[in-house]
C-alpha positions in Angstrom: 0.0 0.0 0.0 1.4 3.2 -1.3 1.0 6.9 0.0 2.3 9.8 -1.8 -0.1 12.3 0.1 -0.4 14.8 -2.8 -3.3 17.0 -2.5 -3.7 18.7 -5.9 -6.2 21.6 -5.8 -8.5 19.7 -8.1 -8.5 16.8 -5.4 -9.7 16.2 -1.8 -8.7 18.3 0.8 -5.6 17.6 2.5 -7.1 17.1 6.0 -9.4 14.5 4.7 -6.4 12.5 2.6 -4.4 12.5 5.8 -7.2 11.2 8.0 -8.1 8.6 5.5 -4.5 7.4 4.9 -4.6 6.6 8.9 -7.7 4.7 8.7 -6.6 2.9 5.0 -3.4 1.8 7.0 -5.3 0.2 9.5 -7.6 -1.6 7.3 -4.6 -2.7 5.6 -3.0 -4.2 8.3 -6.4 -5.9 9.5 -7.0 -7.9 6.3 -3.3 -8.7 5.7 -1.2 -6.3 3.8 2.5 -6.6 3.9 3.8 -2.9 3.6 3.1 0.5 3.9 5.3 2.2 1.7 6.5 6.2 2.0 8.4 8.3 -0.5 9.7 11.7 -0.2 9.9 15.3 -1.9 10.5 18.7 -0.7 9.0 21.9 -1.8 6.3 20.2 -4.2 3.4 22.5 -4.8 1.0 19.6 -4.3 2.4 19.1 -0.8 3.9 15.4 -1.5 4.6 13.9 1.8 8.0 15.8 3.1 8.2 13.7 6.7 8.0 9.8 6.1 9.2 9.4 9.6 6.7 11.5 11.4 3.5 9.8 8.8 5.4 6.4 9.3 5.3 6.7 13.1 1.5 8.1 12.9 1.0 4.4 10.9 2.7 2.4 13.2 0.5 3.7 15.9 -2.7 2.4 14.1 -1.2 -0.8 13.3 0.1 -4.1 14.4 2.0 -6.5 11.8 2.3 -4.5 8.7 5.5 -3.2 8.1 6.5 0.2 7.3 8.8 1.2 4.7 10.5 4.5 3.4 10.8 4.0 -0.5 12.6 6.2 -0.6 13.8 8.5 2.3 16.2 11.4 0.8 19.4 11.0 3.1 20.8 14.3 2.0 17.9 16.1 3.7 18.9 15.0 7.0 21.4 15.2 9.5 22.6 11.7 10.0 22.8 11.7 13.8 19.3 12.8 13.9 18.0 10.6 11.4 19.6 7.6 13.3 17.8 8.6 16.3 14.6 9.3 14.9 14.7 6.2 12.9 15.6 4.3 16.3 12.8 5.5 18.1 10.4 4.4 15.1 11.7 1.2 15.2 10.7 0.8 18.7 7.6 2.6 18.5 6.5 0.2 15.8 7.8 -3.0 17.6 10.3 -3.8 14.8 8.5 -3.2 11.7 10.3 0.0 10.2 12.2 -0.6 7.1 14.8 2.3 6.0 15.2 2.7 2.4 17.4 5.6 1.3 17.4 7.4 -1.9 20.1 9.7 -3.4 17.4 12.4 -5.0 17.9 14.5 -8.4 16.4 17.7 -7.6 18.5 20.5 -7.5 16.1 22.5 -5.2 15.5 19.7 -2.7 19.6 20.0 -2.2 19.7 23.6 -1.9 16.5 23.8 0.4 18.8 21.8 3.2 22.3 23.3 2.2 24.0 20.5 0.2 25.1 19.8 -3.3 23.6 17.3 -5.9 27.2 16.3 -7.1 27.8 15.0 -3.6 24.8 12.8 -3.6 26.4 9.5 -4.1 29.3 9.7 -1.8 27.2 11.4 0.9 24.2 9.1 1.0 26.5 6.1 1.3 28.1 7.8 4.1 24.7 8.4 5.9 24.2 4.7 5.4 27.6 3.8 7.1 26.8 6.2 10.0 23.6 4.8 10.6 24.8 1.6 11.0 27.6 2.8 13.4 25.1 4.8 15.4 22.8 1.8 16.0 25.4 0.0 17.6 24.7 1.9 20.6 28.5 2.9 21.3 29.8 6.4 21.4 31.8 7.5 18.2 32.9 10.4 16.3 31.2 12.3 13.2 33.0 14.9 11.7 34.3 16.1 15.0 31.1 15.7 16.7 30.9 13.3 19.9 28.3 11.1 19.5 25.9 8.3 21.2 22.7 7.3 19.9 20.5 6.0 22.4 17.9 3.9 22.9 18.9 1.9 19.9 16.1 -0.7 19.1 16.5 -4.4 20.1 15.7 -5.5 16.5 18.1 -4.2 13.9 16.6 -1.9 11.4 16.7 -3.1 7.7 18.6 -0.4 5.8 18.3 -0.5 1.7 19.5 1.8 -0.8 17.3 2.7 -3.7 18.1 3.6 -7.2 18.9 2.1 -10.7 22.6 2.8 -11.4 24.8 -0.1 -11.1 27.2 2.1 -8.8 24.3 2.0 -6.4 23.4 -1.7 -6.7 27.1 -2.6 -6.0 27.1 -0.1 -3.1 23.8 -1.7 -1.7 25.5 -4.8 -1.5 28.5 -3.9 0.2 27.1 -1.4 3.1 23.5 -1.9 3.2 21.0 -4.8 3.7 19.1 -4.7 0.5 18.1 -2.8 -2.7 15.1 -1.3 -3.7 14.6 -0.7 -7.3 11.6 1.9 -8.8 9.3 -0.2 -11.1 10.2 1.1 -14.3 13.6 -0.3 -14.1 14.8 -4.1 -13.6 18.0 -4.1 -15.0 20.1 -2.9 -11.9 19.2 -6.1 -9.9 21.6 -8.2 -11.7 24.7 -6.2 -10.8 23.4 -6.1 -7.0 23.1 -9.8 -7.0 26.4 -10.3 -8.6 27.9 -8.1 -6.2 26.2 -9.8 -3.3 27.8 -13.1 -4.6 31.2 -11.6 -5.0 31.1 -10.5 -1.3 29.9 -13.7 0.0 26.3 -12.3 0.8 23.6 -14.5 0.6 21.9 -14.5 -2.8 19.3 -12.2 -2.6 17.4 -14.2 -5.6 15.4 -13.5 -8.9 14.3 -9.8 -9.5 10.6 -10.1 -8.0 8.0 -10.2 -10.6 6.3 -6.4 -10.8 2.4 -5.4 -10.8 1.6 -2.3 -12.8 2.6 0.9 -11.2 -0.8 1.7 -10.2 -3.9 -0.6 -10.0 -7.2 0.5 -9.5 -10.0 -2.4 -9.1 -13.6 -1.6 -10.5 -16.9 -3.1 -11.3 -16.7 -0.3 -14.3 -13.3 0.3 -15.4 -14.4 2.9 -18.5 -16.5 4.8 -15.8 -13.4 5.1 -13.3 -10.8 6.0 -16.1 -12.6 8.9 -16.9 -12.2 10.5 -13.3 -8.8 8.4 -12.6 -6.8 10.1 -15.5 -6.5 13.7 -14.3 -4.9 12.2 -11.1 -2.4 10.3 -13.2 -1.9 12.9 -15.7 -1.0 15.3 -12.7 1.4 12.9 -11.2 3.3 12.4 -14.5 3.5 16.0 -15.3 5.0 16.9 -12.2 7.7 14.0 -12.6 8.3 15.2 -16.3 8.9 18.6 -15.0 11.2 17.8 -12.1 13.1 15.5 -14.3 13.6 18.1 -17.0 15.0 20.5 -14.5 17.4 18.0 -13.1 18.5 16.5 -16.4 17.7 19.1 -19.2 14.8 17.0 -20.6 12.1 15.0 -19.3 13.4 11.5 -18.5 11.5 8.2 -17.7 9.0 5.9 -19.4 6.0 8.7 -19.5 8.4 11.8 -20.3 6.8 14.0 -22.9 3.9 13.7 -24.9 1.7 12.2 -21.9 -1.9 11.8 -22.8 -4.8 9.8 -21.5 -4.5 7.4 -24.5 -0.8 7.0 -23.9 -1.4 6.2 -20.2 -3.6 3.6 -21.3 -1.6 2.1 -23.8 1.6 2.1 -21.4 0.0 -0.7 -18.9 1.6 0.9 -16.2 -1.7 2.4 -14.9 -4.3 -0.1 -15.1 -8.0 -0.3 -13.9 -9.3 -3.9 -13.7 -12.3 -5.7 -12.7 -11.8 -8.2 -10.3 -11.7 -11.4 -12.2 -8.9 -9.3 -14.2 -7.1 -8.4 -11.1 -7.2 -11.9 -10.2 -6.1 -13.5 -13.3 -3.2 -10.8 -12.8 -2.6 -11.9 -9.5 -2.4 -15.7 -10.7 0.1 -14.6 -13.4 2.6 -12.8 -11.3 2.7 -15.8 -8.9 5.0 -16.2 -6.1 8.0 -13.9 -5.3 5.9 -10.7 -6.7 4.7 -7.7 -5.6 1.2 -5.8 -6.1 1.0 -2.3 -5.3 -2.6 -0.2 -4.4 -2.2 3.3 -4.1 -6.0 4.7 -3.4 -5.3 8.1 -2.5 -3.4 8.7 -5.7 -2.9 12.2 -6.0 -5.6 13.6 -4.3 -8.5 11.0 -4.7 -11.1 11.2 -3.0 -11.6 9.2 0.2 -15.1 8.0 -0.6 -14.1 6.6 -3.8 -11.0 4.8 -2.3 -13.1 3.0 0.2 -15.2 2.1 -2.5 -12.3 0.7 -4.3 -10.8 -1.2 -1.4 -13.9 -2.9 -0.4 -14.4 -4.6 -3.4 -10.9 -5.4 -3.3 -11.6 -7.1 0.4 -14.8 -8.4 -0.9 -13.7 -10.2 -4.5 -9.8 -10.0 -4.8 -8.3 -10.5 -1.3 -9.7 -13.9 -0.6 -7.7 -15.0 -3.5 -4.3 -13.9 -2.7 -1.7 -16.6 -2.0 0.4 -16.3 0.7 4.0 -17.5 -1.0 7.1 -16.0 -1.1 7.0 -12.4 -0.1 9.8 -10.1 -1.6 11.9 -8.6 1.1 14.2 -6.5 -1.3 16.9 -7.6 1.3 19.8 -10.0 1.2 20.2 -12.4 4.2 16.8 -12.5 5.7 
């Protein structure tokens, strides 16, 4: 279950979205979802969630079993020592259900906002990962001339993952982290990660898990729901096109440039399916696969989100097999 907490002007009011997110997280926990996924961005006009640790803490307080994962938290936007403390508290609060995915970022404005430089992002994020591991030993140490002692530390270690697509990130994930998270649009980086794990004598993370669509909506009338969902999807794709254009000089990614309602539907990354079609998709994916729901995507009305989720609960969820569940970590 993914939450971006975007609230564009044409969508539902922000207060309603946050209230609904907490209730949906509890529902997802009750019926047996595995993960609540949280991203991070700063300075977004639609209010994309800038505080995944705070929202993750609220989710942890409303749930009992489901894991809470940042996918991803932008390491360059944090003081590493304070991040170590806050993450440790979330792990304790959640009873050991927190998973920290670190991302490298790409938007210049986000680096400037926190006094960092985009050119340093790889080295800095890898350094943050190493500092976190050291901090969570509970032993005193020194960081950039500062005496540090992070307490309390959780009894259950926090799984630390790196997220990205570059081979260098994949290899770094094998060396200094516990796992590797790849965006759905790119699976090619998994092999360098797996090869580096083998080279280092780490446990084999296995084959890249099969992936469902970027966005899935279950509907009794797909044509009807496509009509009102399309503006929400277009809003997201337009924002990513603008952000990547600012970072790289031109829009990049699977949907960069010329995105229309027609091209979205042809891409198959965004799918609106009947319950029967959804079950067929689940059966096709099989074991060691991931399926994602984003019920409040880009400000979707919570009433419509709940209608979809209740349909899932009645007609799809009883048919979801419980086999091999991807963890994105080696050695777990």
